[in-house]
Each structure stands twice: as structure tokens, then as C-alpha cells.
KOLVEXBA-980040 format. One record per residue (C-alpha): x, y, z; residue in three letters; residue number from 0. Coordinates in Angstrom, 1 decimal, padded with zeros to 4 digits. Layout:
N
X, Y, Z, ALA, NUM
...
This chain:
351
-022.9, 149.5, 067.6, MET, 0
-019.6, 151.5, 066.6, GLN, 1
-019.1, 153.8, 063.5, LEU, 2
-016.5, 153.2, 061.0, GLY, 3
-015.5, 155.0, 058.1, ILE, 4
-014.6, 154.0, 054.6, ASN, 5
-012.2, 155.8, 052.4, LEU, 6
-012.2, 153.7, 049.4, GLY, 7
-009.4, 153.9, 047.1, TYR, 8
-006.9, 156.4, 047.4, TRP, 9
-005.3, 158.4, 044.2, GLY, 10
-009.0, 159.2, 042.7, ALA, 11
-008.3, 162.9, 042.8, GLY, 12
-010.0, 163.3, 046.1, MET, 13
-006.5, 162.4, 048.4, ASP, 14
-006.8, 165.8, 050.3, ALA, 15
-010.3, 165.3, 051.1, ASP, 16
-010.1, 162.0, 052.2, ASN, 17
-007.5, 162.9, 054.7, LEU, 18
-009.9, 165.5, 055.9, ALA, 19
-012.9, 163.3, 056.1, VAL, 20
-010.4, 161.0, 058.4, ALA, 21
-009.6, 163.6, 060.5, GLN, 22
-013.0, 164.8, 061.1, GLU, 23
-014.1, 160.9, 061.7, ALA, 24
-011.3, 161.1, 064.1, ASP, 25
-012.5, 164.2, 066.1, ARG, 26
-016.4, 163.0, 066.2, LEU, 27
-015.2, 159.5, 067.9, GLY, 28
-015.4, 157.4, 064.7, TYR, 29
-014.1, 153.5, 065.8, ALA, 30
-012.0, 152.8, 062.8, VAL, 31
-011.1, 154.5, 059.3, CYS, 32
-010.9, 151.5, 056.5, TRP, 33
-008.6, 151.7, 053.2, ALA, 34
-009.4, 149.7, 050.0, ALA, 35
-006.9, 148.5, 047.3, GLU, 36
-007.2, 147.1, 044.2, ALA, 37
-004.7, 147.9, 041.2, TYR, 38
-004.1, 151.4, 042.0, GLY, 39
-003.0, 152.8, 045.4, SER, 40
-001.9, 150.4, 048.0, ASP, 41
-003.6, 150.4, 051.3, ALA, 42
-000.7, 150.0, 053.7, ALA, 43
000.9, 153.5, 052.7, THR, 44
-002.6, 155.2, 053.1, VAL, 45
-002.9, 153.7, 056.4, LEU, 46
000.4, 155.0, 057.7, ALA, 47
-000.4, 158.2, 056.3, TYR, 48
-003.8, 158.5, 058.0, VAL, 49
-002.6, 157.1, 061.2, ALA, 50
000.1, 159.9, 061.2, ALA, 51
-002.4, 162.8, 060.7, ARG, 52
-004.9, 161.4, 063.4, THR, 53
-004.8, 160.6, 066.9, GLU, 54
-007.5, 158.3, 068.5, ARG, 55
-009.1, 156.3, 065.5, ILE, 56
-008.1, 152.9, 064.5, ASP, 57
-006.8, 152.4, 061.2, VAL, 58
-007.4, 149.2, 058.9, GLY, 59
-007.0, 147.4, 055.8, SER, 60
-010.1, 146.9, 053.5, ALA, 61
-008.8, 144.9, 052.5, ILE, 62
-005.3, 143.7, 051.9, PHE, 63
-005.3, 141.5, 048.8, GLN, 64
-004.1, 137.8, 049.7, ILE, 65
-002.4, 137.4, 046.2, PRO, 66
-000.6, 140.7, 046.4, ALA, 67
001.8, 139.7, 049.3, ARG, 68
003.5, 136.8, 051.0, GLN, 69
001.9, 136.2, 054.2, PRO, 70
005.2, 136.6, 056.1, ALA, 71
005.4, 140.1, 054.5, MET, 72
001.6, 140.9, 055.6, THR, 73
002.7, 140.0, 059.2, ALA, 74
005.7, 142.4, 058.9, MET, 75
003.3, 145.1, 057.7, THR, 76
000.9, 144.6, 060.5, ALA, 77
003.5, 144.6, 063.2, ALA, 78
005.1, 147.8, 061.9, THR, 79
001.7, 149.4, 061.4, LEU, 80
000.5, 148.8, 064.7, ASP, 81
003.8, 149.8, 066.1, SER, 82
003.6, 153.2, 064.0, LEU, 83
000.0, 153.7, 065.3, SER, 84
000.4, 152.9, 068.8, GLU, 85
-001.6, 150.2, 068.5, GLY, 86
-004.4, 151.3, 066.3, ARG, 87
-004.0, 148.9, 063.3, PHE, 88
-006.7, 146.5, 062.3, ARG, 89
-005.6, 143.9, 059.6, LEU, 90
-008.6, 143.2, 056.8, GLY, 91
-007.9, 140.4, 054.4, LEU, 92
-009.2, 139.3, 051.3, GLY, 93
-008.7, 137.1, 047.9, VAL, 94
-009.9, 139.8, 046.0, SER, 95
-011.4, 138.1, 042.4, GLY, 96
-010.0, 136.1, 039.5, PRO, 97
-009.6, 138.9, 037.4, GLN, 98
-007.3, 140.9, 039.6, VAL, 99
-005.7, 138.1, 041.2, SER, 100
-004.8, 136.4, 037.9, GLU, 101
-004.6, 139.4, 035.7, GLY, 102
-002.4, 141.8, 037.7, TRP, 103
-000.8, 139.7, 040.3, TYR, 104
000.0, 136.6, 038.3, GLY, 105
-001.4, 134.5, 040.8, VAL, 106
-004.0, 131.5, 040.2, LYS, 107
-007.4, 132.1, 042.0, PHE, 108
-008.0, 128.6, 042.4, GLY, 109
-009.0, 127.1, 046.1, LYS, 110
-009.3, 130.6, 047.6, PRO, 111
-010.8, 129.0, 050.8, LEU, 112
-007.7, 126.8, 051.5, ALA, 113
-005.3, 129.6, 050.4, ARG, 114
-006.8, 131.9, 052.9, THR, 115
-006.7, 129.8, 055.7, ARG, 116
-003.0, 129.0, 055.3, GLU, 117
-002.3, 132.7, 055.0, TYR, 118
-004.1, 133.3, 058.2, VAL, 119
-002.5, 130.4, 060.1, GLU, 120
001.0, 131.7, 059.0, ILE, 121
000.2, 135.3, 059.9, ILE, 122
-000.8, 134.1, 063.1, ARG, 123
002.2, 132.1, 064.0, LYS, 124
004.6, 135.2, 062.9, ALA, 125
002.7, 137.4, 064.9, MET, 126
003.6, 135.1, 068.0, THR, 127
007.2, 136.2, 067.4, ARG, 128
008.5, 132.4, 067.6, GLU, 129
010.3, 130.9, 064.9, ARG, 130
008.5, 130.5, 061.7, LEU, 131
007.8, 127.1, 060.0, SER, 132
004.8, 125.8, 058.3, TYR, 133
004.0, 122.9, 056.0, GLU, 134
000.9, 123.4, 054.0, GLY, 135
-000.8, 122.8, 050.3, GLU, 136
000.0, 126.6, 049.2, HIS, 137
003.1, 127.5, 051.6, TRP, 138
006.0, 125.7, 052.9, THR, 139
008.4, 127.5, 055.0, LEU, 140
011.4, 127.3, 055.0, PRO, 141
011.5, 125.8, 051.4, LEU, 142
012.8, 122.4, 051.8, PRO, 143
016.4, 121.4, 050.3, GLY, 144
017.4, 124.8, 050.3, GLY, 145
019.4, 127.4, 052.6, PRO, 146
016.4, 129.0, 054.4, GLY, 147
015.7, 128.6, 058.2, LYS, 148
013.1, 129.4, 060.4, PRO, 149
013.0, 133.1, 061.2, LEU, 150
011.4, 134.9, 063.9, LYS, 151
009.9, 138.5, 063.6, LEU, 152
011.8, 141.0, 064.5, THR, 153
009.5, 143.7, 065.3, VAL, 154
007.1, 144.2, 068.2, HIS, 155
003.8, 145.3, 067.3, PRO, 156
002.0, 147.3, 070.0, GLN, 157
-000.4, 144.8, 071.0, ARG, 158
000.0, 140.7, 071.3, GLU, 159
-003.1, 140.6, 069.3, HIS, 160
-004.0, 142.3, 066.2, ILE, 161
-007.5, 141.9, 065.3, PRO, 162
-007.6, 140.2, 062.2, LEU, 163
-010.7, 140.2, 059.6, TYR, 164
-011.8, 138.6, 056.3, VAL, 165
-013.9, 139.8, 053.7, ALA, 166
-016.5, 137.2, 052.8, ALA, 167
-019.4, 137.3, 050.9, ILE, 168
-020.0, 133.9, 049.8, GLY, 169
-021.5, 130.9, 052.5, PRO, 170
-018.3, 128.9, 052.8, LYS, 171
-016.4, 131.9, 053.0, ASN, 172
-018.4, 133.5, 055.6, LEU, 173
-018.5, 130.1, 057.9, GLU, 174
-014.4, 129.9, 057.6, GLN, 175
-014.2, 133.5, 058.5, THR, 176
-016.4, 133.1, 061.7, GLY, 177
-014.0, 129.9, 062.5, GLU, 178
-010.5, 131.9, 061.9, ILE, 179
-011.2, 135.6, 062.2, ALA, 180
-011.9, 138.2, 064.8, ASP, 181
-014.4, 139.8, 062.4, GLY, 182
-015.9, 139.8, 059.1, ALA, 183
-016.0, 142.6, 056.4, LEU, 184
-019.1, 142.5, 054.3, LEU, 185
-020.5, 144.6, 051.4, ILE, 186
-024.1, 145.2, 050.1, PHE, 187
-025.8, 144.2, 053.6, PRO, 188
-029.5, 144.2, 053.8, SER, 189
-030.5, 144.3, 057.3, ALA, 190
-033.8, 142.2, 056.5, GLU, 191
-031.4, 139.5, 054.7, HIS, 192
-028.7, 139.5, 056.9, LEU, 193
-029.1, 136.8, 059.3, GLU, 194
-029.8, 134.5, 056.0, ASP, 195
-027.0, 135.7, 053.9, THR, 196
-024.2, 136.4, 056.4, ALA, 197
-025.0, 135.9, 060.3, VAL, 198
-026.3, 132.3, 060.3, ARG, 199
-023.1, 131.2, 058.3, HIS, 200
-020.6, 133.2, 060.6, LEU, 201
-022.3, 131.7, 063.7, ARG, 202
-021.8, 128.2, 062.2, ALA, 203
-018.2, 128.9, 061.9, GLY, 204
-017.7, 130.2, 065.5, ARG, 205
-019.4, 127.0, 066.8, GLU, 206
-016.9, 124.9, 064.5, LYS, 207
-014.3, 126.8, 066.7, ALA, 208
-016.0, 126.5, 070.3, GLY, 209
-016.8, 129.8, 070.3, LYS, 210
-019.9, 132.0, 070.0, THR, 211
-020.3, 135.6, 068.1, LEU, 212
-019.6, 137.3, 071.5, GLU, 213
-016.6, 139.7, 070.6, GLY, 214
-016.6, 139.0, 067.0, PHE, 215
-017.1, 142.0, 064.9, ASP, 216
-019.5, 142.0, 062.0, ILE, 217
-018.5, 145.1, 060.0, CYS, 218
-020.4, 145.9, 056.8, PRO, 219
-019.6, 149.1, 054.8, THR, 220
-022.7, 151.0, 053.8, VAL, 221
-023.1, 154.0, 051.6, PRO, 222
-024.6, 156.8, 053.2, LEU, 223
-026.3, 159.8, 051.5, ALA, 224
-027.8, 162.5, 053.6, LEU, 225
-030.9, 164.6, 052.3, GLY, 226
-034.8, 164.9, 052.5, ASP, 227
-037.0, 161.8, 052.9, ASP, 228
-039.0, 162.9, 049.8, LYS, 229
-036.0, 163.0, 047.6, ASP, 230
-034.9, 159.1, 048.8, VAL, 231
-035.4, 157.8, 045.2, ALA, 232
-033.1, 160.5, 044.1, ALA, 233
-030.4, 159.9, 046.5, LEU, 234
-030.7, 156.4, 045.9, ALA, 235
-030.0, 157.0, 041.9, ASP, 236
-026.5, 158.5, 042.7, THR, 237
-025.5, 154.9, 043.8, PHE, 238
-026.6, 153.1, 040.5, ARG, 239
-023.2, 153.4, 038.7, PRO, 240
-021.4, 151.8, 041.9, TYR, 241
-024.2, 149.2, 042.4, THR, 242
-024.0, 148.5, 038.7, ALA, 243
-020.1, 147.9, 038.8, LEU, 244
-020.2, 145.5, 041.8, TYR, 245
-023.4, 143.4, 040.8, VAL, 246
-022.7, 143.5, 036.8, GLY, 247
-019.3, 143.8, 036.4, GLY, 248
-017.0, 142.4, 038.9, MET, 249
-015.4, 139.0, 038.3, GLY, 250
-016.5, 137.1, 035.4, SER, 251
-020.0, 135.8, 034.2, ARG, 252
-019.5, 132.7, 036.0, LYS, 253
-017.5, 134.0, 039.2, GLN, 254
-019.4, 137.4, 040.4, ASN, 255
-019.7, 137.1, 044.0, PHE, 256
-021.6, 140.1, 044.4, TYR, 257
-023.8, 139.4, 041.8, ASN, 258
-024.4, 136.0, 043.9, GLN, 259
-025.3, 137.7, 046.8, LEU, 260
-028.0, 139.8, 045.1, ALA, 261
-029.4, 136.5, 043.7, GLN, 262
-029.5, 135.4, 047.6, ARG, 263
-031.5, 138.4, 048.5, MET, 264
-034.2, 137.4, 045.9, GLY, 265
-033.0, 139.2, 043.0, TYR, 266
-032.4, 136.7, 040.7, GLU, 267
-034.0, 137.9, 037.3, ARG, 268
-032.8, 141.5, 038.1, GLU, 269
-029.1, 140.2, 038.9, ALA, 270
-029.1, 138.6, 035.5, ALA, 271
-030.1, 141.3, 033.8, GLU, 272
-027.7, 143.9, 035.4, ILE, 273
-025.2, 141.6, 034.5, GLN, 274
-026.2, 140.9, 030.9, ASP, 275
-026.0, 144.3, 030.1, LYS, 276
-023.0, 145.8, 032.0, TYR, 277
-020.8, 142.8, 030.2, LEU, 278
-022.6, 143.8, 026.9, SER, 279
-021.3, 147.1, 027.6, GLY, 280
-024.4, 149.0, 028.6, ASP, 281
-023.3, 150.3, 031.6, LYS, 282
-026.3, 152.7, 031.8, GLN, 283
-029.0, 150.4, 030.9, GLY, 284
-027.2, 148.0, 033.6, ALA, 285
-027.7, 150.9, 036.2, ALA, 286
-031.3, 151.5, 035.2, ALA, 287
-032.1, 147.7, 035.9, ALA, 288
-031.3, 147.9, 039.5, ILE, 289
-034.4, 148.0, 041.6, PRO, 290
-034.4, 150.9, 043.7, HIS, 291
-035.5, 148.6, 046.9, ASP, 292
-032.0, 146.7, 046.4, LEU, 293
-030.2, 150.0, 046.6, ILE, 294
-032.6, 151.4, 049.3, ASP, 295
-031.9, 148.1, 051.4, ARG, 296
-027.9, 148.1, 051.3, THR, 297
-028.0, 152.1, 051.9, THR, 298
-028.7, 154.4, 054.6, LEU, 299
-030.6, 157.3, 052.9, LEU, 300
-032.7, 160.1, 053.7, GLY, 301
-033.0, 162.3, 056.7, SER, 302
-031.0, 161.9, 060.0, VAL, 303
-034.2, 160.2, 061.6, ASP, 304
-034.7, 157.9, 058.6, ARG, 305
-030.8, 157.1, 058.7, ILE, 306
-031.1, 156.4, 062.5, ALA, 307
-033.9, 153.6, 061.7, ASP, 308
-031.8, 151.9, 059.1, GLY, 309
-029.3, 151.8, 061.8, MET, 310
-031.4, 150.2, 064.4, LYS, 311
-032.3, 147.7, 061.8, ALA, 312
-028.5, 146.9, 061.3, TYR, 313
-028.0, 146.6, 065.0, ALA, 314
-030.9, 144.4, 065.7, ALA, 315
-029.3, 142.2, 062.9, ALA, 316
-026.1, 141.6, 064.7, GLY, 317
-024.0, 144.5, 063.1, VAL, 318
-021.4, 145.5, 065.8, THR, 319
-019.3, 148.1, 063.6, THR, 320
-021.3, 150.0, 060.8, LEU, 321
-018.8, 151.1, 058.4, THR, 322
-020.2, 154.2, 056.4, LEU, 323
-019.1, 155.3, 053.1, ALA, 324
-020.2, 159.2, 053.2, PRO, 325
-021.8, 160.3, 049.7, ALA, 326
-021.1, 163.7, 048.8, GLY, 327
-020.1, 165.9, 045.7, PHE, 328
-017.9, 168.1, 047.8, THR, 329
-016.1, 167.7, 051.0, LEU, 330
-018.8, 169.7, 052.8, ASP, 331
-021.3, 167.4, 051.7, GLU, 332
-019.1, 164.3, 052.9, ARG, 333
-018.3, 166.1, 056.3, LEU, 334
-022.0, 166.4, 056.8, ALA, 335
-022.8, 162.9, 055.9, SER, 336
-019.9, 162.1, 058.5, LEU, 337
-021.7, 164.2, 061.3, ARG, 338
-025.1, 163.0, 060.5, ALA, 339
-024.2, 159.4, 060.9, GLY, 340
-023.0, 160.3, 064.6, VAL, 341
-026.2, 162.2, 065.1, GLU, 342
-028.1, 159.0, 063.8, ALA, 343
-026.6, 156.8, 065.9, LEU, 344
-027.5, 158.9, 069.2, GLU, 345
-031.3, 159.3, 068.2, ARG, 346
-031.4, 155.4, 067.4, ALA, 347
-030.0, 155.0, 071.0, GLY, 348
-027.0, 153.0, 069.9, LEU, 349
-024.4, 155.3, 070.8, ALA, 350
């Protein structure tokens, strides 16, 4: 099992620290450094900057938002980043959510699976550097009846095949991801529930494509907080606002993928309470309503030995790249968590 690092969103006041974290992850041998985007910093600019300041670590988008870019533009960006990084780019895609898609980009959120499939097909075709033409429900290239003509990508990426990931949570999206992508970006993964909530759906998609999970990268992001085992409850509490935001406040009451995931893990009543409190404005109450077990099962908390045990469980559940989000109030604390991740991987016998 390899390790990755997730820098999250740029521009939150920790930019210099984020670069230092990426550089230390590079020095320690982490496999990939991911960057996110929502409606603040864009991931492409951040990844170009990180790639220029590192040497070996891959850089990846987790995610480029599908409503933000035309698929041909994403192919251009992927090819450029792969060339600039000398073959270190990984392309992660996702549809975002209805609030961001429609509120920020003005793009209807309907039919996200069909849009994702077409988007991936166009990117794959563009990256072959053949002349691009496509007829689908959501994109037609070139537009009919006009001056447009099939064009081909003029940039040569470093590699013939850039790894393509899709961020997936729901069963149908996971199955399609297994069918059309090279890897899956997961969030709030519980090793205990991973087979039922994700892996079996990915496997079904791979089988639909006539493939197995061999070579497919299952890549969840897991927050990590280093500390004494007797302080695990306090460590878990630091992630309450983060968990409350996603389970309670992401999307709408009817369309919150993270809330639905918590329900599939057996927290139906708690997920409803968290959402009710969060959407009514009681964010502190929503955070307090999160069961400790939900946080503990979806994070790595405590001593290096306890973290190593958690890593063993994720590896046994099928995870191939474990992306860490190292917690800490200072840069030194984040770097210590980063180093603890490598030590834990070695103690688990997974390095």
C-alpha cells in the first residue's frame, strides 16, 4: 500500500505550510500529493506550483470539478501538467454537488453519471491526439451546422496514458467508476464497511468492463492525528467540525452524498440528527451529535502503533493508496504527523 498526502484547499492561510508539507512528503517518499478545489483556489494552479517545487512525488487533482471546465479544456490541462511535471500528474475528476454546480458555475446538476461518462470519454479521446469528434447527450463536437472542425491536441503529454480517477460515493457512481476509470477517490472510508460501501461496487464495474481490481487504485483520504492512545477521544473531537460540515451541511437535505454514506454505515438516526441541527444553524449541536465511533472509524488517531493497526485494516479492505490529511495546529505538528504516517506504514509491514 502506498501513501499519499492531501493538501485540501489552497488560500486558507496555510499556503507556505502546505508547500512545506508537500516538500516533506516528497522527501519521505509519499507517492502522490493531491489538491482540491471548490469555489476558492483552483487545483490546476496549485498543482503546477507544487510540481515545480518538488522532485519525485506525483501531483493529482482531487478533484477537478466537471462543471467548471469543458472536457477538452481538462484534457489540455492534464497534458500540460503532465508535461511540466515530467510525467507526475494524476487526473482526478468529480461532479461536485448541486449547490456548487448550479450556484457557482451555473451548470445543471442533473444526470451526473451520464455527464461523467461522456466527460471521461471525450478526455480519453482527446488524449490520443487524434482529431476530436464526439456525439453525446451532453456534448457534441464539433457543433453541427457551424464553422467548427475536428481538432487534435497539440501538446504532447509525458506519458501516453495519464491515470484517471473519479471521486465516487454512491453505489451507481462507484460501479461506473470501476468501469471507466483507473482509480477511485473515496472520502469517509471505514475499513470495516469498505467492502460493502465501496469495493463491491467498484468490482462490479470492473467486471462490466471485463477487468478485475488488479491495477485499479482504491484511494481514500483519511485524516490523521498523532497523539497518545489515552487521548483518542480528544483527538477525534478535533474532527467534529469537519465531519459535521460534510455529513450535515454538504449539498441539500435531499441530496447529501456524505450523509447517505453515513447512513449506509449504520448511522441512520445519527445522520438525520446531524443534518437537522446543521441545516437549522446549530453547527455546534451537529458536531456534538456525531458518534465518536463514526469519527474513529474514518480517521487514523493515536500512537504510531494504533495508526499502524488502522493502516493494516485499510490494506486488508483493499486500499492501494492511502491518502493522509495530517492534522496539526502548527507546521511542526503537521510534519510530525506526516513522518508518523511513514513510520506506521513500516511498522504495519506495508512499506
